[in-house]
Structure formats: C-alpha cells, structure tokens
C-alpha atoms as one frame of an Amber mdcrd trajectory, in Angstrom:
protein
  83.287  66.111  13.408  85.764  66.002  10.442  88.534  66.972  12.936  87.855
  64.703  15.611  87.762  61.685  12.974  91.190  63.024  10.984  92.687  63.133
  14.882  91.362  59.417  15.328  93.103  58.254  12.039  96.170  59.858  12.596
  96.807  58.646  16.319  99.559  56.153  16.115  98.737  52.594  16.952 100.500
  50.274  19.272 102.216  47.693  17.911  99.509  44.992  18.848  96.945  47.134
  17.508  98.633  47.167  14.434  99.167  43.573  14.006  95.819  42.212  15.951
  93.556  44.476  14.449  90.147  44.278  15.120  87.784  42.958  17.778  90.298
  41.960  20.827  87.679  39.890  22.381  87.388  37.744  18.937  91.347  36.839
  19.231  91.270  36.079  22.450  88.469  33.361  21.873  90.018  32.045  18.955
  93.700  31.984  21.026  92.048  30.021  23.498  90.149  27.302  20.984  93.522
  26.845  19.769  95.057  26.088  22.472  92.498  23.985  23.759  92.755  21.931
  20.685  96.499  21.105  21.022  95.344  19.819  24.217  92.751  17.352  23.268
  94.597  16.456  20.051  97.442  15.586  22.030  95.880  13.366  24.742  92.669
  12.155  22.623  95.191  10.483  19.573  98.457   8.885  22.000  96.213   5.462
  21.439  95.907   5.961  17.480  99.883   7.369  17.369 100.649   3.642  18.589
  99.129   2.208  15.622  99.779   4.718  12.503 102.281   6.769  13.607 104.457
   4.019  15.047 104.310   5.528  18.718 105.247   8.706  17.959 102.718  10.804
  20.521 103.837  14.067  19.218 103.189  12.868  15.659  99.704  14.547  15.299
  99.875  17.571  17.288 102.584  18.604  15.683 100.411  18.139  12.171  97.690
  20.290  13.834 100.375  23.058  15.341 101.108  23.047  11.348  97.611  23.935
  10.539  97.211  25.490  12.945  99.934  28.347  12.265  98.751  28.266   8.388
  94.871  28.858   9.710  96.461  32.206  11.926  98.113  32.828   9.022  94.856
  32.613   6.639  93.235  34.933   9.958  95.613  37.612   9.476  96.129  37.994
   5.919  91.895  37.859   5.618  91.743  40.634   8.307  93.497  43.131   6.122
  91.390  42.404   3.441  88.510  45.178   2.934  85.263  43.877   2.964  84.481
  45.912  -0.167  87.035  43.391  -1.877  84.595  40.083  -0.533  81.474  42.253
  -1.854  82.838  42.506  -4.959  84.179  38.717  -5.739  81.160  37.243  -3.834
  79.748  35.910  -6.804  82.555  34.425  -8.549  83.941  32.769  -5.213  80.560
  31.348  -4.884  80.451  29.474  -8.484  83.937  28.775  -7.879  82.912  26.810
  -4.797  79.902  25.723  -6.158  81.688  24.190  -9.180  84.243  22.476  -7.021
  81.306  20.868  -5.201  80.259  19.494  -8.397  83.436  18.374  -9.166  83.292
  15.644  -6.304  80.524  14.067  -7.593  83.147  13.013 -10.249  86.129  12.648
  -9.038  85.823  13.121  -5.773  86.934  10.753  -2.870  84.672   9.375   0.419
  86.196   9.063   3.890  84.537   7.750   6.696  81.445   6.725   4.692  80.391
  10.092   5.002  81.023  13.883   2.608  82.909  13.847  -0.034  86.614  15.338
  -0.756  88.774  16.468  -3.311  92.504  15.810  -3.448  95.117  18.316  -3.723
  96.947  17.561  -7.199 100.333  16.836  -6.486  99.939  16.127  -2.727  98.231
  13.486  -0.086  96.141  16.581   1.236  92.160  16.481   0.955  90.185  19.054
   1.362  85.979  19.481   1.495  84.297  21.679  -0.761  81.510  22.426   1.119
  83.361  24.171   3.976  84.244  26.938   0.587  80.951  26.605  -0.655  79.456
  27.828   2.973  81.584  30.946   3.508  80.687  32.063  -0.277  77.374  31.522
  -0.001  76.987  33.585   3.367  79.110  35.987   1.316  76.681  36.050  -1.752
  73.269  35.888   0.630  74.558  39.043   2.733  75.448  41.516  -0.327  72.102
  40.135  -2.424  70.658  41.116   0.859  72.207  44.418   2.112  70.996  45.494
  -2.161  67.367  45.356  -1.018  66.673  46.647   2.160  64.789  48.980   1.100
  62.078  47.095  -0.464  62.408  44.026   1.332  60.067  44.637   4.369  57.081
  45.050   1.453  58.336  42.665  -0.807  57.256  38.973  -1.323  60.275  36.284
  -1.187  58.197  33.604  -3.120  55.757  33.967  -6.171  51.781  33.227  -5.453
  51.024  29.865  -6.667  47.613  28.732  -7.355  46.155  25.972  -5.622  44.828
  23.205  -7.509  41.234  23.906  -8.957  41.416  27.735  -8.077  41.438  30.566
 -10.298  43.652  31.623 -12.464  46.097  34.721 -11.994  45.211  38.068 -13.455
  47.351  39.823 -15.775  48.662  42.220 -12.899  49.143  39.355 -10.566  51.285
  37.306 -13.580  53.981  40.859 -13.713  54.033  40.987 -10.010  54.527  37.208
  -9.930  57.860  38.110 -12.693  59.077  41.012 -10.832  59.247  38.946  -7.653
  60.923  35.846  -9.472  63.492  38.154 -10.601  64.089  40.791  -7.902  63.682
  38.454  -5.022  63.271  34.697  -5.600  66.271  33.699  -7.828  68.952  36.204
  -6.301  68.030  35.771  -2.679  66.890  31.639  -2.725  68.753  30.554  -6.017
  72.279  30.538  -4.144  70.679  28.905  -1.525  68.949  25.891  -3.053  71.852
  25.163  -5.224  74.293  25.104  -2.252  72.334  23.045   0.037  71.002  21.032
  -2.158  74.835  20.265  -3.416  75.756  19.442  -0.002  72.710  17.625   0.960
  73.448  14.711  -1.095  76.715  14.294   1.181  76.223  15.515   4.204  72.629
  16.229   5.522  73.490  17.916   8.968  75.833  20.407   7.229  73.040  21.485
   4.678  70.801  21.877   7.537  73.199  23.828   9.615  73.670  26.014   6.562
  69.891  26.208   5.666  69.125  27.582   9.211  71.852  30.062   8.983  70.522
  31.589   5.798  66.907  31.639   7.390  68.469  33.702  10.312  70.616  36.409
   7.902  66.751  36.242   6.019  65.302  37.128   9.108  67.256  39.444   9.901
  67.740  40.901   6.701  64.044  42.015   6.693  62.084  39.318   5.287  58.593
  39.288   6.147  57.977  36.337   8.808  55.088  34.924   7.561  57.087  34.745
   3.718  60.064  32.766   5.605  57.355  30.535   6.921  55.835  29.558   3.365
  59.835  28.716   2.386  59.809  26.292   5.584  56.858  24.407   4.744  58.412
  24.004   1.220  61.212  22.978   2.177  59.647  20.440   4.534  57.380  18.962
   1.984  60.752  18.729  -0.431  63.159  17.243   1.930  60.676  14.834   3.026
  60.036  13.719  -0.723  63.703  13.530  -1.279  64.253  11.463   1.906  61.510
   9.056   0.563  62.565   8.866  -2.885  66.293   8.862  -1.967  65.564   5.756
   0.454  63.716   4.167  -1.959  65.823   4.020  -4.637  68.939   3.187  -2.652
  70.559   6.618  -3.735  73.396   9.120  -1.534  73.075   8.294   2.070  69.406
   8.430   3.053  69.158   5.461   4.587  72.046   6.406   7.030  70.443   9.120
   8.221  67.137   7.375   8.759  68.109   4.908  10.769  70.550   7.512  13.318
  66.981   8.994  13.947  65.339   5.430  14.340  67.791   4.858  17.071  68.100
   8.101  18.712  64.061   8.134  19.272  64.603   4.294  20.529  62.184   2.889
  17.551  63.671  -0.825  16.854  64.666  -1.614  13.486  63.647  -4.813  11.960
  66.758  -4.871   9.733  70.223  -5.919  10.495  72.114  -3.093  11.470  74.825
  -2.189   8.775  78.541  -1.620   9.884  78.371   1.928  10.183  75.177   1.782
  11.951  76.862  -0.250  14.648  79.862   2.102  14.530  77.536   4.617  15.687
  75.856   2.712  18.584  79.209   2.249  19.580  80.365   5.843  19.351  77.142
   6.685  21.278  77.730   4.515  24.008  81.790   4.799  24.538  80.601   8.980
  24.606  78.046   7.861  27.428  80.883   6.105  29.474  83.490   8.734  28.664
  80.987  11.785  29.942  79.782   9.525  33.015  83.307   8.909  34.215  84.040
  12.786  34.133  82.747  14.265  36.994  82.843  17.628  38.119  87.023  18.382
  37.457  87.557  15.310  34.719  90.193  13.072  35.518  92.911  15.580  34.372
  95.155  16.022  31.195  96.345  13.096  29.809  94.490  10.506  31.943  91.256
   9.808  29.398  90.929   5.955  29.340  88.291   5.988  26.603  90.680   7.524
  23.863  91.189   4.083  23.267  87.611   2.916  22.865  85.840   6.081  21.821
  86.088   6.603  18.097  86.771  10.106  16.539  87.380  11.208  19.895  89.925
  13.840  18.520  87.280  14.729  15.847  82.989  14.343  15.731  83.059  12.966
  19.691  86.120  15.361  20.530  83.528  17.368  23.316  82.427  13.844  24.608
  86.748  13.790  25.609  86.662  17.257  27.034  84.146  16.459  29.454  85.744
  12.973  29.962  89.709  15.097  30.876  88.623  18.188  32.107  84.984  17.329
  33.645  81.900  19.521  33.729  84.065  22.230  34.682  85.870  21.991  31.213
  82.983  21.336  29.029  81.327  24.860  30.215  84.585  26.718  29.178  84.337
  25.326  25.801  80.803  25.639  25.741  81.499  29.285  26.950  84.123  30.079
  24.091  81.676  29.574  21.532  79.349  31.581  22.920  81.149  34.162  23.320
  82.284  33.980  19.681  78.650  34.417  18.931  77.747  37.297  21.247  80.931
  39.128  19.324  79.721  38.664  16.226  76.760  40.102  17.713  77.836  42.886
  18.924  79.815  43.677  15.718  76.251  43.582  13.677  75.030  45.676  16.132
  77.224  48.311  16.032  77.924  48.096  12.041  76.747  50.942  10.251  76.319
  48.716   7.098  74.121  45.929   5.867  76.695  44.194   4.287  79.080  43.638
   6.704  76.845  43.315   9.120  75.212  40.554   7.870  78.168  38.767   6.677
  79.619  38.996  10.186  76.333  37.398  11.915  75.511  34.687   9.452  79.579
  33.770   9.543  79.301  33.895  13.454  76.346  31.399  13.426  77.635  29.250
  11.001  80.450  28.774  13.001  78.972  28.607  16.294  76.217  25.933  15.080
  78.480  23.403  13.670  80.036  23.625  17.731  76.557  23.254  19.254  75.607
  20.264  16.898  78.946  18.602  18.205  77.640  19.114  21.248  75.036  17.856
  21.401  75.517  14.679  19.716  78.514  14.136  22.334  76.141  14.581  24.874
  73.583  12.400  22.937  70.891  15.267  22.464  70.785  14.635  18.709  71.367
  12.044  16.279  75.026  11.392  15.465  76.080  13.963  12.447  79.586  13.834
  12.000  80.039  17.529  12.401  83.445  18.315  14.446  84.190  20.856  17.140
  85.171  24.457  14.651  89.007  25.255  15.581  89.119  22.363  18.264  89.068
  19.022  16.046  91.640  17.558  14.418  91.909  17.970  10.548  93.176  20.940
   8.081  90.277  21.473   5.809  87.718  22.781   8.417  90.242  24.637  10.260
  91.269  26.705   7.171  87.763  27.357   6.000  86.707  28.239   9.565  89.829
  30.467   9.862  88.778  32.575   6.431  85.421  32.791   7.691  86.843  34.743
  11.285  89.537  36.673   9.317  86.580  38.044   7.297  84.700  38.823  10.646
  87.502  40.282  11.822  88.437  42.323   9.475  84.834  44.351   9.476  85.560
  44.905  13.423  89.165  46.653  12.635  87.805  48.174   9.194  84.646  49.737
  12.169  87.647  50.983  14.169  89.122  52.439  11.307  85.994  53.957  10.156
  86.520  52.617   6.400  82.929  51.057   6.114  81.540  53.883   4.197  84.772
  53.817   1.673  83.776  54.737  -2.039  82.805  51.113  -3.183  81.295  49.715
   0.023  77.887  47.927  -0.094
C-alpha cells in the first residue's frame, strides 16, 4: 500500500491538472455559470447602459468581466491552500467577519433600501460583510462539529430547562447542564446565533438561508433529531416575538417582510402601500410577463422586451430574464448547473475521509445552491420577494468574490483528496 501511494504521488501530472486541481466537474460548472453570467449581464443591462453609462452597452459587462477574472483568481489561490489552514484560523476569521458586520450598523451604507454595506476606504467600492460572515460561520461550525464526532450522537445540544411550576433541577442535572452548556451549546450554537442575529436585522432571507444551512450541517454532523427539533421550536418562538416587537417599534425592516408575505399569500392590506411595496409588486408583475413570453426556447439572446420594464433583471430577477431570452430550456440548464454543483459537493463529502473538510464542503455547497434556488423561486412567483441574487450569474462584485472564496475552499478539499493529503499532521 505504501509503494502504491508513493507511486501515485510521484506520477507526473498533466499541466491542466496542476493548474486546475480538484474536482473537474466543479470547475466545469463554475465556467458554465460564468458564461451564463456574461450573456445575462450584457443583454439585461442594455437599457440601463443608455441611462447611466452614456450609451456604452459594454460598460457593465466589462465590469462584470473584471470581477469575474478577479473571482477566478480568488478560486485558484484559495484552492491551492490546504484546508488545515482554514481550521487553524476559523475562529479568528469568524471574529473579524462578525466585527465587520457590527461595523455596518455604525458606519455602513444602505443600498436599494435593503442590506447594509461597508465602503472600502479610498475607493468607490462597497461590499457586504454578511457574505464573508456566512463563509466563516460554516468554517467554525464545521470545525466544532468535527471535534465532537465521537460524542455528539449521545450528547444533548441544549441544556434541560424546567417548565414553569415544575420541579427544580437536582445537583446532578445542574452539573450535566453545565457540561452541555460549555461542551456543545456555546461552541456549536453561539456562532450561529451571533451570525444569524447580526444578519437578520438587515436581511431576513439571508439569515434564514444561513440558519437552514447550519441546521443541515448539525443533522449531518450527527446531532440527534430530537435535539434539532427543540432548537427549531425555540427559533420559531424567538423569531415570531422578534418580528412582532420590531414591527410594533418600527425597527429594522420587519414591516416590509410582513407585507411581502401578505402580498404573496394574497392578504389585502388596509394601509396605503409604501414605495418599496409598489416596487415589489412591479417586479413580480413584470417577471411574470417575462416568463410567460419566454416560451420553450425563448426570444433569443439580446431580444428581450422586458429588460427596460423588469427592475433588477441583472440581479434579483435574473432567472426571470433568463426564461424570457432562453425559454424553459435555458431555465432548465441553469437549474441543472446549480443541482450539479450540489451533487458534486455531496460526492466530495461522501468520499472525504475527514469530518472537518467534508462538513465544510457540504455546508458551502448547500449555502450557494440554496441562494440560487431562492432567487429562482422568487422569479417564478413561488416565494415572496427576498432580494437574493443568482450566485456567479447576477451583476455585482461582493457576492461573486465571496462565492468564489467558498468554491475555492471546496475545490481545495477535493484537490487534497486527490493528493491524499487530508490526513496531514495538523488536520482536524
């Protein structure tokens, strides 16, 4: 066995394998999504270019191409880094990301009346710290779960809390609660609570996607199902109370979220719709028109008639625009690419011999694909408006760069699997 392993390591690799290490299918998916992005951005921003770019129809696609080149650079550099480095700096990176997220509430700027952004000093560029926070949260959770694989199946996730009027806890139960609190509750759930709570105030859908991703990771990481149900019940109660209080106090965007849900389920509102709600109605209506006119094969690249009417056809409603120009066939191809990405993440996870990198890849894959699915569901009016973009397709730099960071990590793990370096000395 040792001779065979040395022979595999010493065997010279092709140039393409040295450059594009890791899962080849995942590289193909990334390249395909990049091509779709350029086609969508170039066509969907044509009308916007005449208004904001002086008629230069290539202005936005060139900017997108620049971000794309930078994103591929991020993927390449990150996929050459051993996952052991991520494990070493997981907590530090999470604290930094959480600090940047907190900073948005002090000096952050609000774009599109939605998420909070930070402006990079000395430049005109902004970025969303929540994009970085999501990635670092998955890093930390994967790390903490991997350290507890031998005991997590028999250890409670939450301490026992006596009901009102119930018996007091015995000394033994108090000691057990203390151990649970410090061994599982704080290490596993505190990062999730801090990250999702920080994101929640500015973007409910992003917080929901992040929490669901963590919930799946906890389940796959061998946390007992009854413990997860306890957690879900607590989160639902806290969420409802938070929305009620925020809506009554006029804090955050709770009123917008509630009204979006009412509009989606068809509940008539007595108050006069705000400007934001009118925009949501306009987006949904125009998206329906775009989808209905797309047919099976679409109108063809560059032949959209809705790009001047559909707000955010290059980001929030990019999928509706794809259906209009490329039809149901194009929509199926894009959906298949995201499902293929998820399938590759699952395959890497199943073949991974170490818990930390396996959970890391699975968590990042779920996060990316869920964001894409949410965008698609909103575009076809199967879900309330969320503001989620299509990963690697929608116009923009912040989301694309941090999505590339996540993809680089996934490719890096698969590269180490091929090189058989998962069990190096400082591995998890």
